[in-house]
N, CA, C and O atoms as CSV, one atom per row, in Angstrom:
chain,resi,resn,atom,element,x,y,z
A,1,MET,N,N,95.127,95.005,110.301
A,1,MET,CA,C,96.349,95.862,110.750
A,1,MET,C,C,97.302,95.883,109.650
A,1,MET,O,O,97.432,94.962,108.844
A,2,LYS,N,N,97.964,96.969,109.649
A,2,LYS,CA,C,99.088,97.002,108.501
A,2,LYS,C,C,100.353,97.219,109.050
A,2,LYS,O,O,100.515,98.137,109.854
A,3,ILE,N,N,101.337,96.432,108.687
A,3,ILE,CA,C,102.913,96.541,109.053
A,3,ILE,C,C,103.450,96.911,108.077
A,3,ILE,O,O,103.025,96.531,106.985
A,4,ALA,N,N,104.515,97.738,108.167
A,4,ALA,CA,C,105.409,98.403,107.166
A,4,ALA,C,C,106.675,97.944,107.899
A,4,ALA,O,O,106.832,97.901,109.119
A,5,VAL,N,N,107.628,97.578,106.858
A,5,VAL,CA,C,109.080,97.305,107.049
A,5,VAL,C,C,110.094,98.078,106.172
A,5,VAL,O,O,109.814,98.211,104.981
A,6,THR,N,N,111.229,98.592,106.644
A,6,THR,CA,C,112.074,99.374,105.622
A,6,THR,C,C,112.523,98.316,104.929
A,6,THR,O,O,112.732,97.214,105.437
A,7,TYR,N,N,112.683,98.586,103.796
A,7,TYR,CA,C,112.830,97.352,102.758
A,7,TYR,C,C,114.097,97.570,101.768
A,7,TYR,O,O,114.334,98.729,101.427
A,8,GLN,N,N,114.837,96.636,101.336
A,8,GLN,CA,C,115.524,96.691,100.206
A,8,GLN,C,C,116.270,95.244,100.063
A,8,GLN,O,O,117.055,94.697,100.838
A,9,ASP,N,N,115.719,94.783,98.717
A,9,ASP,CA,C,116.336,93.682,98.153
A,9,ASP,C,C,116.106,92.356,99.287
A,9,ASP,O,O,117.008,91.595,99.638
A,10,GLY,N,N,114.642,92.293,99.761
A,10,GLY,CA,C,114.149,91.275,100.569
A,10,GLY,C,C,114.791,91.422,102.144
A,10,GLY,O,O,114.621,90.521,102.966
A,11,MET,N,N,115.442,92.488,102.419
A,11,MET,CA,C,116.052,92.586,103.681
A,11,MET,C,C,115.614,93.729,104.441
A,11,MET,O,O,115.153,94.631,103.742
A,12,ILE,N,N,115.633,93.939,105.698
A,12,ILE,CA,C,115.430,95.167,106.499
A,12,ILE,C,C,116.488,96.221,106.182
A,12,ILE,O,O,117.680,96.080,106.456
A,13,PHE,N,N,115.951,97.299,105.576
A,13,PHE,CA,C,117.068,98.379,105.330
A,13,PHE,C,C,117.271,98.958,106.566
A,13,PHE,O,O,116.299,99.127,107.303
A,14,GLN,N,N,118.653,99.370,106.995
A,14,GLN,CA,C,119.219,99.854,108.201
A,14,GLN,C,C,119.047,101.300,108.688
A,14,GLN,O,O,119.317,101.610,109.848
A,15,HIS,N,N,118.560,102.244,107.716
A,15,HIS,CA,C,118.503,103.431,108.187
A,15,HIS,C,C,116.992,103.962,107.734
A,15,HIS,O,O,116.789,104.252,106.555
A,16,PHE,N,N,116.216,104.044,108.477
A,16,PHE,CA,C,114.742,104.752,108.474
A,16,PHE,C,C,114.824,105.753,107.489
A,16,PHE,O,O,114.206,105.701,106.426
A,17,GLY,N,N,115.676,106.778,107.869
A,17,GLY,CA,C,115.297,108.135,107.242
A,17,GLY,C,C,115.776,108.095,105.569
A,17,GLY,O,O,115.325,108.919,104.773
A,18,HIS,N,N,116.658,107.121,105.203
A,18,HIS,CA,C,117.088,106.966,104.055
A,18,HIS,C,C,116.324,105.687,103.075
A,18,HIS,O,O,116.803,105.365,101.987
A,19,SER,N,N,115.250,105.125,103.570
A,19,SER,CA,C,114.383,104.300,103.169
A,19,SER,C,C,113.815,104.509,101.731
A,19,SER,O,O,112.980,105.388,101.517
A,20,ARG,N,N,114.246,103.752,100.827
A,20,ARG,CA,C,113.695,104.409,99.330
A,20,ARG,C,C,112.337,103.524,99.089
A,20,ARG,O,O,111.454,103.838,98.290
A,21,GLN,N,N,112.330,102.298,99.969
A,21,GLN,CA,C,110.976,101.416,99.641
A,21,GLN,C,C,110.698,100.680,101.145
A,21,GLN,O,O,111.507,100.240,101.961
A,22,PHE,N,N,109.306,100.728,101.169
A,22,PHE,CA,C,108.751,99.892,102.246
A,22,PHE,C,C,108.121,98.775,101.786
A,22,PHE,O,O,107.581,98.776,100.679
A,23,LYS,N,N,108.124,97.791,102.524
A,23,LYS,CA,C,107.273,96.656,102.247
A,23,LYS,C,C,106.074,96.575,103.244
A,23,LYS,O,O,106.262,96.563,104.461
A,24,LEU,N,N,104.876,96.523,102.699
A,24,LEU,CA,C,103.773,96.975,103.326
A,24,LEU,C,C,102.889,95.374,103.432
A,24,LEU,O,O,102.585,94.755,102.412
A,25,TYR,N,N,102.613,94.945,104.633
A,25,TYR,CA,C,101.765,93.861,104.861
A,25,TYR,C,C,100.439,94.064,105.470
A,25,TYR,O,O,100.325,94.904,106.363
A,26,GLU,N,N,99.573,93.475,105.131
A,26,GLU,CA,C,98.160,93.753,105.350
A,26,GLU,C,C,97.679,92.137,106.190
A,26,GLU,O,O,97.598,91.074,105.575
A,27,VAL,N,N,97.407,92.295,107.689
A,27,VAL,CA,C,97.224,91.360,108.230
A,27,VAL,C,C,95.909,91.333,108.936
A,27,VAL,O,O,95.443,92.251,109.611
A,28,GLU,N,N,95.261,89.944,108.653
A,28,GLU,CA,C,94.063,89.767,109.388
A,28,GLU,C,C,94.105,88.629,110.232
A,28,GLU,O,O,94.948,87.816,109.851
A,29,ASN,N,N,93.591,88.352,111.073
A,29,ASN,CA,C,93.410,87.214,112.100
A,29,ASN,C,C,94.882,86.650,112.277
A,29,ASN,O,O,95.172,85.453,112.276
A,30,GLY,N,N,95.648,87.569,112.409
A,30,GLY,CA,C,97.304,87.039,112.738
A,30,GLY,C,C,98.076,86.439,111.413
A,30,GLY,O,O,99.210,85.964,111.458
A,31,LYS,N,N,97.319,86.535,110.297
A,31,LYS,CA,C,97.996,86.053,108.987
A,31,LYS,C,C,98.157,87.417,108.041
A,31,LYS,O,O,97.410,88.388,107.922
A,32,VAL,N,N,99.409,87.102,107.427
A,32,VAL,CA,C,99.504,88.186,106.233
A,32,VAL,C,C,98.424,87.657,105.065
A,32,VAL,O,O,98.265,86.473,104.767
A,33,ILE,N,N,97.773,88.705,104.515
A,33,ILE,CA,C,96.945,88.148,103.510
A,33,ILE,C,C,97.385,88.758,102.227
A,33,ILE,O,O,97.165,88.267,101.120
A,34,GLU,N,N,98.082,89.968,102.482
A,34,GLU,CA,C,98.506,90.466,101.116
A,34,GLU,C,C,99.921,91.402,101.565
A,34,GLU,O,O,100.074,91.876,102.690
A,35,SER,N,N,100.760,91.529,100.591
A,35,SER,CA,C,101.911,92.321,100.944
A,35,SER,C,C,102.247,92.991,99.395
A,35,SER,O,O,101.889,92.447,98.350
A,36,LYS,N,N,102.996,94.260,99.462
A,36,LYS,CA,C,103.455,94.900,98.550
A,36,LYS,C,C,104.748,95.772,98.775
A,36,LYS,O,O,105.094,96.159,99.891
A,37,ILE,N,N,105.261,95.976,97.898
A,37,ILE,CA,C,106.453,97.012,98.053
A,37,ILE,C,C,105.865,98.416,97.450
A,37,ILE,O,O,105.164,98.452,96.438
A,38,VAL,N,N,106.232,99.526,98.184
A,38,VAL,CA,C,105.988,100.807,97.705
A,38,VAL,C,C,107.407,101.656,97.837
A,38,VAL,O,O,108.332,101.608,98.647
A,39,ASP,N,N,107.150,102.423,96.705
A,39,ASP,CA,C,108.555,103.419,96.908
A,39,ASP,C,C,108.273,104.700,97.357
A,39,ASP,O,O,107.256,105.282,96.980
A,40,THR,N,N,109.217,105.293,98.268
A,40,THR,CA,C,108.838,106.698,99.024
A,40,THR,C,C,109.124,107.825,98.041
A,40,THR,O,O,108.740,108.978,98.238
A,41,ASN,N,N,109.702,107.501,97.149
A,41,ASN,CA,C,109.636,108.781,95.837
A,41,ASN,C,C,110.618,109.894,96.484
A,41,ASN,O,O,110.556,111.081,96.165
A,42,GLY,N,N,111.387,109.455,97.280
A,42,GLY,CA,C,112.549,110.549,97.722
A,42,GLY,C,C,112.140,111.234,99.000
A,42,GLY,O,O,112.865,112.114,99.465
A,43,HIS,N,N,110.992,110.874,99.607
A,43,HIS,CA,C,110.888,111.484,100.883
A,43,HIS,C,C,111.731,110.934,101.716
A,43,HIS,O,O,112.157,109.805,101.471
A,44,GLY,N,N,112.142,111.644,102.885
A,44,GLY,CA,C,112.973,111.083,103.783
A,44,GLY,C,C,112.824,111.833,105.047
A,44,GLY,O,O,112.156,112.859,105.181
A,45,HIS,N,N,113.612,111.134,106.105
A,45,HIS,CA,C,113.432,111.490,107.418
A,45,HIS,C,C,111.826,111.722,108.173
A,45,HIS,O,O,111.003,110.827,108.365
A,46,GLY,N,N,111.689,113.028,108.486
A,46,GLY,CA,C,110.438,113.293,108.959
A,46,GLY,C,C,109.063,113.212,108.000
A,46,GLY,O,O,107.915,113.088,108.426
A,47,ALA,N,N,109.445,113.307,106.692
A,47,ALA,CA,C,108.369,113.141,105.732
A,47,ALA,C,C,107.660,111.614,105.694
A,47,ALA,O,O,106.502,111.336,105.383
A,48,LEU,N,N,108.788,110.686,106.130
A,48,LEU,CA,C,108.371,109.387,106.121
A,48,LEU,C,C,107.241,109.100,107.281
A,48,LEU,O,O,106.450,108.171,107.115
A,49,ALA,N,N,107.202,109.676,108.113
A,49,ALA,CA,C,106.185,109.482,109.132
A,49,ALA,C,C,104.892,109.980,108.462
A,49,ALA,O,O,103.927,109.373,108.926
A,50,GLY,N,N,104.587,110.792,107.620
A,50,GLY,CA,C,103.556,111.170,107.032
A,50,GLY,C,C,103.086,110.320,106.070
A,50,GLY,O,O,101.902,110.024,105.909
A,51,PHE,N,N,104.284,109.817,105.249
A,51,PHE,CA,C,104.132,108.814,104.327
A,51,PHE,C,C,103.456,107.452,104.903
A,51,PHE,O,O,102.494,106.960,104.313
A,52,LEU,N,N,103.991,106.865,106.072
A,52,LEU,CA,C,103.468,105.772,106.401
A,52,LEU,C,C,102.059,106.012,107.220
A,52,LEU,O,O,101.177,105.161,107.340
A,53,SER,N,N,102.032,107.249,107.721
A,53,SER,CA,C,100.535,107.563,108.057
A,53,SER,C,C,99.297,107.475,106.801
A,53,SER,O,O,98.262,106.810,106.840
A,54,GLU,N,N,99.655,108.136,105.994
A,54,GLU,CA,C,99.048,107.928,104.889
A,54,GLU,C,C,98.536,106.487,104.319
A,54,GLU,O,O,97.458,106.220,103.790
A,55,CYS,N,N,99.484,105.770,104.554
A,55,CYS,CA,C,99.491,104.305,104.096
A,55,CYS,C,C,98.705,103.414,105.025
A,55,CYS,O,O,98.529,102.212,104.827
A,56,HIS,N,N,98.192,104.179,106.180
A,56,HIS,CA,C,97.546,103.629,107.157
A,56,HIS,C,C,98.114,102.577,108.108
A,56,HIS,O,O,97.448,101.727,108.699
A,57,VAL,N,N,99.352,102.739,108.170
A,57,VAL,CA,C,100.330,101.766,108.955
A,57,VAL,C,C,100.151,101.859,110.479
A,57,VAL,O,O,100.070,102.909,111.116
A,58,ASP,N,N,100.101,100.618,110.970
A,58,ASP,CA,C,99.994,100.421,112.442
A,58,ASP,C,C,101.323,100.118,113.205
A,58,ASP,O,O,101.523,100.424,114.381
A,59,ILE,N,N,102.144,99.522,112.440
A,59,ILE,CA,C,103.251,99.100,113.085
A,59,ILE,C,C,104.474,99.239,112.172
A,59,ILE,O,O,104.273,99.021,110.978
A,60,LEU,N,N,105.490,99.511,112.492
A,60,LEU,CA,C,106.889,99.813,111.814
A,60,LEU,C,C,107.957,98.717,112.347
A,60,LEU,O,O,108.150,98.580,113.555
A,61,ILE,N,N,108.602,97.989,111.430
A,61,ILE,CA,C,109.755,97.289,111.640
A,61,ILE,C,C,110.823,97.648,110.853
A,61,ILE,O,O,110.812,97.542,109.626
A,62,CYS,N,N,112.042,98.204,111.708
A,62,CYS,CA,C,112.968,98.935,110.822
A,62,CYS,C,C,114.700,98.672,111.569
A,62,CYS,O,O,114.633,98.099,112.657
A,63,GLY,N,N,115.464,98.854,111.326
A,63,GLY,CA,C,116.875,98.730,111.694
A,63,GLY,C,C,116.933,100.184,112.584
A,63,GLY,O,O,116.181,100.365,113.542
A,64,GLY,N,N,117.840,101.099,112.174
A,64,GLY,CA,C,118.191,102.354,113.126
A,64,GLY,C,C,116.981,103.345,112.558
A,64,GLY,O,O,116.303,103.357,111.531
A,65,ILE,N,N,117.056,104.146,113.722
A,65,ILE,CA,C,115.823,105.242,113.616
A,65,ILE,C,C,116.011,106.210,114.428
A,65,ILE,O,O,116.166,105.950,115.621
A,66,GLY,N,N,116.042,107.560,113.963
A,66,GLY,CA,C,116.378,108.715,114.879
A,66,GLY,C,C,115.219,109.125,115.759
A,66,GLY,O,O,114.046,108.846,115.511
A,67,ALA,N,N,115.654,109.828,116.837
A,67,ALA,CA,C,114.614,110.124,117.815
A,67,ALA,C,C,113.550,111.173,117.284
A,67,ALA,O,O,112.433,111.174,117.803
A,68,GLY,N,N,113.880,112.136,116.188
A,68,GLY,CA,C,112.677,112.761,115.525
A,68,GLY,C,C,111.882,112.030,114.666
A,68,GLY,O,O,110.675,112.263,114.600
A,69,ALA,N,N,112.405,111.183,114.006
A,69,ALA,CA,C,111.260,110.329,113.280
A,69,ALA,C,C,110.518,109.191,114.463
A,69,ALA,O,O,109.381,108.760,114.269
A,70,GLN,N,N,111.277,108.827,115.589
A,70,GLN,CA,C,110.442,108.091,116.401
A,70,GLN,C,C,109.303,108.877,117.040
A,70,GLN,O,O,108.237,108.338,117.334
A,71,SER,N,N,109.578,110.259,117.261
A,71,SER,CA,C,108.378,110.872,117.867
A,71,SER,C,C,107.368,111.185,116.786
A,71,SER,O,O,106.177,111.018,117.049
A,72,ALA,N,N,107.704,111.587,115.696
A,72,ALA,CA,C,106.990,111.865,114.591
A,72,ALA,C,C,105.906,110.487,114.657
A,72,ALA,O,O,104.698,110.535,114.889
A,73,LEU,N,N,106.562,109.526,114.437
A,73,LEU,CA,C,105.730,108.305,114.158
A,73,LEU,C,C,104.870,108.014,115.657
A,73,LEU,O,O,103.694,107.660,115.570
A,74,SER,N,N,105.260,108.115,116.494
A,74,SER,CA,C,104.565,107.987,117.840
A,74,SER,C,C,103.395,108.947,117.841
A,74,SER,O,O,102.294,108.584,118.254
A,75,GLU,N,N,103.622,110.180,117.378
A,75,GLU,CA,C,102.344,111.079,117.093
A,75,GLU,C,C,101.590,110.663,116.059
A,75,GLU,O,O,100.430,111.074,116.073
A,76,ALA,N,N,101.894,110.002,115.212
A,76,ALA,CA,C,101.112,109.537,114.309
A,76,ALA,C,C,100.366,108.060,114.710
A,76,ALA,O,O,99.645,107.458,113.914
A,77,GLY,N,N,100.661,107.595,116.054
A,77,GLY,CA,C,99.980,106.453,116.492
A,77,GLY,C,C,100.552,105.102,115.953
A,77,GLY,O,O,99.975,104.017,116.031
A,78,ILE,N,N,101.774,105.336,115.396
A,78,ILE,CA,C,102.457,103.976,114.768
A,78,ILE,C,C,103.536,103.713,115.747
A,78,ILE,O,O,104.308,104.504,116.289
A,79,GLN,N,N,103.397,102.144,115.878
A,79,GLN,CA,C,104.321,101.634,116.994
A,79,GLN,C,C,105.359,101.293,116.259
A,79,GLN,O,O,105.109,100.899,115.120
A,80,ILE,N,N,106.734,101.350,116.692
A,80,ILE,CA,C,107.833,101.148,116.520
A,80,ILE,C,C,108.621,99.881,116.988
A,80,ILE,O,O,108.596,99.629,118.193
A,81,PHE,N,N,109.314,99.067,116.150
A,81,PHE,CA,C,110.108,98.054,116.644
A,81,PHE,C,C,111.454,98.241,115.822
A,81,PHE,O,O,111.635,97.866,114.664
A,82,GLY,N,N,112.385,98.910,116.666
A,82,GLY,CA,C,113.801,99.044,115.847
A,82,GLY,C,C,114.736,97.831,116.128
A,82,GLY,O,O,114.577,96.751,116.698
A,83,GLY,N,N,115.820,98.468,115.472
A,83,GLY,CA,C,116.944,97.390,115.924
A,83,GLY,C,C,116.786,95.929,115.347
A,83,GLY,O,O,117.152,94.910,115.933
A,84,VAL,N,N,116.137,95.988,114.013
A,84,VAL,CA,C,115.854,94.402,113.764
A,84,VAL,C,C,116.660,94.527,112.392
A,84,VAL,O,O,116.726,95.527,111.676
A,85,SER,N,N,117.182,93.439,112.216
A,85,SER,CA,C,117.889,93.020,110.883
A,85,SER,C,C,117.398,91.667,110.350
A,85,SER,O,O,116.640,90.978,111.032
A,86,GLY,N,N,117.833,91.271,109.110
A,86,GLY,CA,C,117.303,90.289,108.650
A,86,GLY,C,C,116.405,90.394,107.342
A,86,GLY,O,O,116.223,91.440,106.719
A,87,SER,N,N,115.919,89.267,107.050
A,87,SER,CA,C,114.656,89.037,106.170
A,87,SER,C,C,113.405,89.780,106.671
A,87,SER,O,O,112.892,89.648,107.782
A,88,ALA,N,N,112.937,90.701,105.525
A,88,ALA,CA,C,111.729,91.536,105.977
A,88,ALA,C,C,110.471,90.518,106.543
A,88,ALA,O,O,109.825,90.542,107.591
A,89,ASP,N,N,110.433,89.604,105.337
A,89,ASP,CA,C,109.324,88.678,105.586
A,89,ASP,C,C,109.333,87.903,106.827
A,89,ASP,O,O,108.389,87.934,107.617
A,90,GLU,N,N,110.423,87.187,107.010
A,90,GLU,CA,C,110.796,86.686,108.655
A,90,GLU,C,C,110.347,87.670,109.707
A,90,GLU,O,O,109.629,87.289,110.632
A,91,ALA,N,N,110.761,88.968,109.595
A,91,ALA,CA,C,110.523,89.760,110.661
A,91,ALA,C,C,109.220,89.966,111.044
A,91,ALA,O,O,108.938,90.185,112.222
A,92,VAL,N,N,108.349,89.914,110.120
A,92,VAL,CA,C,106.896,90.029,110.210
A,92,VAL,C,C,106.187,88.762,110.591
A,92,VAL,O,O,105.115,88.818,111.195
A,93,LEU,N,N,106.748,87.613,110.260
A,93,LEU,CA,C,106.256,86.442,110.726
A,93,LEU,C,C,106.681,86.386,112.092
A,93,LEU,O,O,105.875,85.843,112.848
A,94,ASN,N,N,107.669,86.782,112.565
A,94,ASN,CA,C,108.066,86.591,114.053
A,94,ASN,C,C,107.420,87.816,114.742
A,94,ASN,O,O,107.207,87.686,115.948
A,95,TYR,N,N,107.108,88.873,114.215
A,95,TYR,CA,C,106.163,89.722,115.124
A,95,TYR,C,C,104.827,89.024,115.260
A,95,TYR,O,O,104.361,89.067,116.399
A,96,LEU,N,N,104.146,88.421,114.389
A,96,LEU,CA,C,103.019,87.881,114.399
A,96,LEU,C,C,103.028,86.715,115.523
A,96,LEU,O,O,102.088,86.630,116.314
A,97,SER,N,N,104.082,85.854,115.563
A,97,SER,CA,C,104.112,84.858,116.430
A,97,SER,C,C,104.591,85.425,118.007
A,97,SER,O,O,104.484,84.661,118.967
A,98,GLY,N,N,105.062,86.659,118.159
A,98,GLY,CA,C,105.543,87.263,119.269
A,98,GLY,C,C,106.778,86.840,119.785
A,98,GLY,O,O,107.043,86.924,120.985
A,99,THR,N,N,107.672,86.318,118.804
A,99,THR,CA,C,109.157,86.370,118.747
A,99,THR,C,C,110.180,87.300,118.201
A,99,THR,O,O,111.393,87.114,118.292
A,100,LEU,N,N,109.603,88.320,117.623
A,100,LEU,CA,C,110.379,89.248,117.132
A,100,LEU,C,C,111.518,89.818,117.939
A,100,LEU,O,O,111.151,90.474,118.914
A,101,GLN,N,N,112.891,89.710,117.739
A,101,GLN,CA,C,113.900,90.267,118.728
A,101,GLN,C,C,114.253,91.755,118.215
A,101,GLN,O,O,114.844,91.974,117.158
A,102,TYR,N,N,113.831,92.694,119.063
A,102,TYR,CA,C,114.314,93.963,118.566
A,102,TYR,C,C,114.712,94.836,119.851
A,102,TYR,O,O,114.611,94.382,120.991
A,103,ASP,N,N,115.206,96.218,119.546
A,103,ASP,CA,C,115.910,96.900,120.345
A,103,ASP,C,C,114.971,98.095,120.634
A,103,ASP,O,O,114.842,98.870,119.687
A,104,PRO,N,N,114.267,98.401,121.805
A,104,PRO,CA,C,113.334,99.462,121.985
A,104,PRO,C,C,114.204,100.592,122.092
A,104,PRO,O,O,113.632,101.681,122.042
A,105,ALA,N,N,115.671,100.603,122.253
A,105,ALA,CA,C,116.272,101.784,122.254
A,105,ALA,C,C,117.162,102.135,121.109
A,105,ALA,O,O,118.013,103.021,121.196
A,106,ALA,N,N,116.930,101.354,119.923
A,106,ALA,CA,C,117.635,101.578,118.771
A,106,ALA,C,C,117.349,102.876,118.007
A,106,ALA,O,O,116.223,102.968,117.519
A,107,GLN,N,N,118.258,103.957,117.820
A,107,GLN,CA,C,118.300,104.936,117.268
A,107,GLN,C,C,119.814,105.151,116.277
A,107,GLN,O,O,120.877,104.544,116.401
A,108,CYS,N,N,119.496,106.084,115.428
A,108,CYS,CA,C,120.594,106.767,114.767
A,108,CYS,C,C,121.026,107.683,115.410
A,108,CYS,O,O,120.212,108.529,115.779
A,109,SER,N,N,122.395,107.837,115.758
A,109,SER,CA,C,122.689,108.751,116.748
A,109,SER,C,C,123.232,110.209,115.980
A,109,SER,O,O,123.585,111.185,116.642
A,110,HIS,N,N,123.235,110.182,114.564
A,110,HIS,CA,C,123.867,111.274,114.036
A,110,HIS,C,C,122.892,112.333,113.481
A,110,HIS,O,O,123.199,113.150,112.614
A,111,HIS,N,N,121.560,112.222,114.132
A,111,HIS,CA,C,120.481,113.224,114.093
A,111,HIS,C,C,120.549,114.276,114.992
A,111,HIS,O,O,120.392,113.975,116.175
A,112,GLU,N,N,120.773,115.607,114.673
A,112,GLU,CA,C,120.810,116.696,115.660
A,112,GLU,C,C,119.833,117.733,115.364
A,112,GLU,O,O,119.746,118.719,116.096
A,113,HIS,N,N,119.088,117.579,114.337
A,113,HIS,CA,C,117.996,118.388,114.066
A,113,HIS,C,C,116.848,117.807,113.641
A,113,HIS,O,O,116.945,116.635,113.278
A,114,GLU,N,N,115.824,118.308,113.595
A,114,GLU,CA,C,114.323,118.026,113.094
A,114,GLU,C,C,114.308,118.176,111.458
A,114,GLU,O,O,114.840,119.064,110.791
A,115,HIS,N,N,113.721,117.310,111.113
A,115,HIS,CA,C,113.389,117.298,109.588
A,115,HIS,C,C,111.951,117.823,109.381
A,115,HIS,O,O,111.222,117.668,110.360
A,116,SER,N,N,111.457,118.355,108.408
A,116,SER,CA,C,110.196,118.550,108.179
A,116,SER,C,C,109.715,118.464,106.749
A,116,SER,O,O,110.499,118.399,105.802
A,117,CYS,N,N,108.384,118.465,106.621
A,117,CYS,CA,C,107.927,118.407,105.229
A,117,CYS,C,C,107.335,119.541,104.841
A,117,CYS,O,O,106.109,119.617,104.931
A,118,GLN,N,N,108.057,120.576,104.361
A,118,GLN,CA,C,107.585,121.635,104.035
A,118,GLN,C,C,107.568,122.113,102.613
A,118,GLN,O,O,106.989,123.134,102.244
A,119,SER,N,N,108.321,121.207,101.758
A,119,SER,CA,C,108.409,121.563,100.443
A,119,SER,C,C,107.538,120.807,99.820
A,119,SER,O,O,107.634,120.897,98.596
A,120,HIS,N,N,106.642,120.025,100.240
A,120,HIS,CA,C,105.704,119.094,99.403
A,120,HIS,C,C,104.606,118.607,100.316
A,120,HIS,O,O,104.673,118.717,101.540
A,121,SER,N,N,103.579,118.056,99.662
A,121,SER,CA,C,102.375,117.808,100.235
A,121,SER,C,C,102.582,116.373,100.650
A,121,SER,O,O,102.808,115.499,99.814
A,122,CYS,N,N,102.488,116.080,102.224
A,122,CYS,CA,C,102.583,114.823,102.560
A,122,CYS,C,C,101.165,113.993,102.488
A,122,CYS,O,O,101.061,112.847,102.926
A,123,HIS,N,N,100.011,114.772,101.834
A,123,HIS,CA,C,98.714,114.215,101.840
A,123,HIS,C,C,98.050,113.729,100.618
A,123,HIS,O,O,96.850,113.473,100.518
A,124,GLU,N,N,99.129,113.606,99.510
A,124,GLU,CA,C,98.478,113.123,98.410
A,124,GLU,C,C,99.232,111.511,98.212
A,124,GLU,O,O,100.367,111.156,98.531
A,125,ASP,N,N,98.315,110.869,97.677
A,125,ASP,CA,C,98.679,109.335,97.448
A,125,ASP,C,C,99.588,109.242,96.283
A,125,ASP,O,O,99.063,108.678,95.322
A,126,LYS,N,N,100.675,109.596,96.122
A,126,LYS,CA,C,101.244,109.248,94.955
A,126,LYS,C,C,102.248,107.837,95.224
A,126,LYS,O,O,103.114,107.589,94.385
A,127,HIS,N,N,102.121,107.152,96.146
A,127,HIS,CA,C,102.969,105.885,96.570
A,127,HIS,C,C,102.228,104.860,96.175
A,127,HIS,O,O,102.910,103.852,95.994
A,128,GLY,N,N,101.059,104.722,95.964
A,128,GLY,CA,C,100.362,103.527,95.626
A,128,GLY,C,C,99.831,102.885,97.133
A,128,GLY,O,O,99.512,101.701,97.248
A,129,CYS,N,N,99.799,103.701,98.074
A,129,CYS,CA,C,99.499,102.860,99.433
A,129,CYS,C,C,98.373,102.447,99.582
A,129,CYS,O,O,98.150,101.653,100.495
A,130,SER,N,N,97.145,102.959,98.549
A,130,SER,CA,C,95.727,102.557,98.961
A,130,SER,C,C,95.577,101.859,97.635
A,130,SER,O,O,94.391,101.684,97.356
A,131,GLY,N,N,96.419,101.410,96.738
A,131,GLY,CA,C,96.028,100.133,95.707
A,131,GLY,C,C,96.058,99.114,96.126
A,131,GLY,O,O,96.462,98.946,97.277
A,132,ASN,N,N,95.580,97.912,95.231
A,132,ASN,CA,C,95.557,96.638,95.771
A,132,ASN,C,C,96.502,95.989,94.966
A,132,ASN,O,O,96.596,94.762,94.986
A,133,ASP,N,N,97.358,96.838,94.115
A,133,ASP,CA,C,98.486,96.255,93.250
A,133,ASP,C,C,99.742,95.371,94.247
A,133,ASP,O,O,100.250,95.890,95.241
A,134,SER,N,N,100.043,94.174,93.822
A,134,SER,CA,C,101.167,93.493,94.651
A,134,SER,C,C,102.277,93.601,93.824
A,134,SER,O,O,102.170,93.554,92.598
A,135,HIS,N,N,103.466,93.760,94.475
A,135,HIS,CA,C,104.768,93.822,93.756
A,135,HIS,C,C,105.636,92.828,94.414
A,135,HIS,O,O,106.778,93.222,94.649
A,136,GLU,N,N,105.340,91.629,94.760
A,136,GLU,CA,C,106.348,90.913,95.252
A,136,GLU,C,C,107.609,90.595,94.490
A,136,GLU,O,O,108.497,89.925,95.018
């Protein structure tokens, strides 16, 4: 299983659509076996769903997230745990232990239109999602 967390300076970044980095956690048998930080390289909003899908993410832990992004992530089969704040590492450990505090209704309310990824390819691995390098 792979878990992604919106990330900035060790903490959960609070606006999914403006996330410049994600911390990705590879989990086996209920334990984190590897983690790394990946840059989004300027992709935002709707394109981030494609980015996370490319990275084979199963679970997203984040702060606020808009309805359009929620829909795109859901279509990609990514389960969302929004409304979370604090340490990224701690949130993942809490998720794995079944104690993660999240808000299933957490949304950014300023989005009134859909974003798409028409100006670039969402299917190129420019982000290091498939590599094994760790950036702790």
